[in-house]
N, C-alpha and C positions, 0 to 999 in steps of 0.2 A: 513385138512380141516378148511377154514375160516367159522368165525360165523359172521362175518359183514354183512350187509345189502349189496346187490349187487349194482353197479353203473351202471345204464342202459343206453344205447345208441341206438339211432335211426340211420338209414340211411342218409347220407348226401344228397340221393336223394329224401328223404321225402319230401312231400309239405304240411304235415299236414292235408292230406285230410282225414284223420281216419280211413285209411286202412293200417296201418304200424304195423311192430313188432318191440321190442326193444330186445336187447341181452346184456347180461353182460360178456364182455371179459376177466376181469380179473380172473374169475372164472376157466378158462381154464386151466391155469398152476397148480392151486391148487387141481382141482377135475378131470381134463381129460373130462370135458364136459361144454358145451356152454348151459347157460340157455336163453330161448326165451321166450317172453311174448307178448301179444296182447296190443299195447300201448293204446287202448282203456278202458281195463279193469286191471289196474296196480296191484289189489290187488286180480286177479282171478288167475288161474292155470299157471304155469310154465313148460314147457316142455324142460326136460335136454337132449339135444343132444350129442351123442358121437361127441369129436372134429374132428376125420376123417370125419365122415360122414357131419359135418356141413361144413367142407373145401371142401369136394367134391360138396356139395349143392352150396356153394358160386362160385366155379369155373364153375358149370354148367350155374348157372345164368348170369356170364359174359361172357360165351361162347354162350349165346343165346339159350341155350336147352330149355328154359320154355317160349319160345314167344307165346303167344295166338292168334289163329287164330280165326276171328270172322266169322260167316257164314258158316262155313264148318261143 
């Protein structure tokens, strides 16, 4: 396990509107988890998501499985 501070990344789709999450991909190979945090609160809590679950989530986002329907 690494003891370095993670290098955090935001999605390239982020427009800095304040509703983004950041992730630290370098930790995946060392720990098997993907650290995720709220970009507005970088000193706040970090959610450690198992790598397989994170990959499934990203695939679902790309497939449009989480499209929000307004007025329904």
